N, C-alpha and C positions, 0 to 999 in steps of 0.2 A: 879478278873480275872485270871485264872492260865495262864500264856503265856509262861509256864519252856520247854512245847512240844506244842507250835503253830510253823503249817509250816512257819508261815511268816519271823520269827524269825531265819534271817542268823547265829549272832555270836554276843554273848555280852562279851567284855573285859575291865578288870581294870588296869589303869598303875600309878607307881608312879616313879616320877625322870627317866621317860622315858622308864621304863621299865614294862613287863607287871609282873603284880602280880597276877592274876586269870583271871581265862573261869569260868562266875559266868550264874544262870538262873535269866533274865531280871528280875525276882518276885524280887530278894534279890540286883536290882540295889542302896533301898533305903541305903543297908548299906557301900557301896563307894561312894555315894554321902555327905555323911553327914564328908565325910577325907576331910578336905580342899587339902590335898598337892595330891588327886587323882582324875584324870577323867576317863572317859568311853568314850567308842564306840563301838555303837551298831548298825547293819548290818541289815535292813529287804527289802525284796521282798514280793510287793504285795501283803501289806496287805489289810485287811477286815475294816471294823467300830468299830468292838469289839477289835481290838488289837492295832488300833488307839487311842479311846477309852482309852487304857490301858496305853497307851502312854503318851497320855495327862494328865493323872491323876500322874503319877509317875513324870515325870519333869515339870506340872504346863504350858504345851504349850498352846500358844492362839488357840481359838478355830477356828477361820479366817483361820490359817497354817495349821489345822489337817484337817479340811473341804477339804483345795488345797494338800495336800500332800496323803490324800486318794486316789485321783482318779489322772487318767492321764490327757493328753492333754491339760496341761497348759502352758502359755508363758513364757519363761524363767523370770527369775525375782529377785530381792535382797528387802526382805521387811525386817522391825525390828520390834519387839512385847518384850517392854521394855529391859530385859538385854539378849534375845533371836531374835539372826539372822534366817530368813529361808530364804533359795533359793533353786530356779528352774531351774535345767541348762538339754538341751539336748543332748543327746550322741548319736554317730553315731558307726558303727562297719561297717567295711566290712568284708561281708561274701560272700564269692569264689565271684561273681562277681556282687553280691547285696549291694546295703548300707543298712541298719537296724539301726533305728530309737529306741529312751526310752527317758526315763527321771530317771533323778536325781533328790530326792529332799532332799535337807540337813537341819536340828536344831542344831544351832552351839549355845552351849553357853558357859560361863566363864571354867566350869569343866565339860561337854559333847557334843560328836557332836554323832548326830544320820543320820544314810543314810538309805535312802528308795526308792527302784528302783521299775520303772514300764518299762515294756517290754522286747524288747532285746537287754538289757544292758549287758555289762562285769561287773562279780563282781569284788571286791575288797578283797578277801583273798589274791590271789598274795601281791600285794598292802600293805595289810597290815602285813605282812611276810617280803616285803623290809624294812619296813619301824620300822619294831622292831629291827631288825638288827642295826640301828642309834639310841640309844636311849637318844644319848645326843642331836639329831636334837630331837627325839618326845619326851622331858622333856619340849620343852617350850609350851605344849597344844593341846587342839584343835582344835587351829589358825595354827598351823602347819600341823595337820593333813589333814584339809580343803584346808590350798595351795598343797597338795598331791591328793587327792580326782579331785581336779578340773586340775591339771595339769597332770593327769591319764587319764582325758577327752579328753583333750583338745591333747593329745598323739596321740588320736584315731582316732580326725580327717587327721593329716595327710597321712596317709594311703588309707583313701577315696579322697581327690583330688588328691592324685598323681595318684590314677586309674582314675578318672576321667580325667585328664592330659592324659595317655596313650590311653584312651578314642577320645578325641579330635584328636588326633595327627593320630589315625588311619584313624579316616572319615577324616581326613583330605588329608591325601595321598588318596584315593578311593575318593576325593572331582574334585582332579587335574588328573585323568585317563583318557588318552584320550580314550578308548575304554566305559565307564563310559556308562549304560544303562538305569538307576536309579537314578532319586535324593535321595540326604540324608537329607532330608529337616526336616523329622519324627525324622530321628534319630539326628541332631543338636536341633532341640524342647527340646525332651525327656531328651536329654545333658542341656539344657538350665536350665529344670524345677529342675533338680537332684543339679545344681548349685546352685539356689535359696532354694532351701531347704537347701541346707547344710548351707550356709551364715547365714539363719535363726536360727539354730542351734549356728553357732560359734558369729556372729555377739552383739549377748546379752553382752557375756562375756565379750567384752570390759568394759564397764558400772558397771558389775559386780566388777571385778576385781576393774577400777578405784573407784569405793567406797570403799574397801577394804580395796586399799592404804591409802586413804586420812582421812578417818573417823571409826570408829569401833575401837579404838585404846586400848580398856578396852577389849575384846576378841581375836585380833588381834594384838600380839604386834609389837613394830616397829622393830626390828630384824629381824622380818617376813615378811616385808613389800618387802626386795627385792626380797624375789620366787614370791611375785602377780605379781612386776616389770618384771623380767621372760618370766612368763605366757601370760600378756599383749603383750610382745613381737613375743612371738608365733601365738597370735590369732590374731594378727595383718600381721603377715606372711599371716596365712591362707587365712585372708580375701581379703587381697592384691591379693594371688595370683587367689582366687575367683572374683574378680574381674575384673583382667587381663582376664580371663576365658573366663567371659563373652562378653564382648568385644571383643575376636575373635573366638568366636560364633555365636554373630551379626553379625562379618563381613561375615563368612561362611555362613551365610543365604543368606544374600546379593547373594553372587557368587553361593548358590545352584539356590536361584531364578533365577537370569542369566543365567542361564545354562539351564532351562528348557523353559525361554525366546528362547534364538538359539536353543534348539531342535526343538521346534514347528514351527522357522523358518524356520530350514532346512527341517521340514517338507512339510511346505506348499512353500517353495521354488521346492521340488521336484516334488510336485503337480501341478503346475504351468506352472513348463517345459514338463511334459508329457501332460496336456492341449495343451499347443504351437503344441506339436507336433502333436497330434489329430486332431485338427484345421483343417491341411493340407488336410487328406481323405475327413473329415466332411462336408469342403466347396466344396470340388471338388465334390465329392458322389450326394449332397446339388443339385449342380446345373444342374446332368445328372438325376436325379429324379425330375424334373420340365416337363410337361407336355407340350413342345414346339412342333409346327409340324415342325419347320426348326431347326435343332439343330448343330452345327456344329461336322465336322468329324462322323456324324452317317452311312455315306455311305462309310467310308475306313475302310479294312478290318484290319489295323492295330491301329486303333484308342483304342484298348481297351488295348494292352500289351503296348501303349506310354502313355496313361492315367499311367497305376499302375506306369513304368517305372519312371514317374515325379514326383509320389506320393511318390514312394519311395525314389525317391532323395531327394525330399522336405524334409522329415524325419529324413533322416542318416543326411542331412545339418543343422536341427537344431538341432538334436541328439550332434555334434560334437560340435556346438557349445555353446549348454548348460551344456554340460560336460565342455569345457572349462574352461569356469565363472564361472564355481564350481556350479551349478543350479543342478547337476546331480550326 
């Protein structure tokens, strides 16, 4: 198949001694793979089955890895197929006020690296340009390119966690406002859900970087492992922050639940106070509503005003007393 004009192919570059020597059509990749001093960096975006089969034929990729890379919704992982590593990483990008997630699948061999992007993930064109400006580092091969890609992905996590922290602080300030009339339980629950989703993207990179540091020395040279330790530190920082935020969100949700109970109790207290006040006239009027032949004060002209005055005085006294106690 001719992939030179395929929409999925983003970029194809060949490097020797850290310097770009050619921008080529993917169908010409064999010309560079035969050179032991060269390696190629190929970028693809949402390729179809035909494009992936062509890559499989050109690079000898394992069919299971190709099947995984063709579709999205894979869990983050690192797998070894002969002398080729296959990685799945979830990307997170801050788009306005929303965090959007994508996937980057990577095939890494001794003389090639292939990135396959799915979903709304950032491209690697600017990253490629930055790394081409430091050929002495790029000369170490695909292992350094892999570090650059993982580091780029991890760097995108920090603005996302900062955004979630800012949202939490905003909700927290509102939570303790005296005039708060609505609970923030739903907001905190959504925030916790987003934290868990971000943590699910970040946390697997800890195991991936650990494996790259300890094993696969034929693909990841020893001198490059210090870079992966730096990534590991960044991953730990993000996961630690996410863990602390989850605990704070859980505490805030308990406070929100407590405030709901307090507001409900305040409503019950007010209802009970007004019921007590209304009980005074209810009791008096119920007595005068009975069909007794001999009823006190029925013959007295001032009985009606006196009863009304007693009721008003009793209600006023109860209202004042209950207000003093904080029930009204």
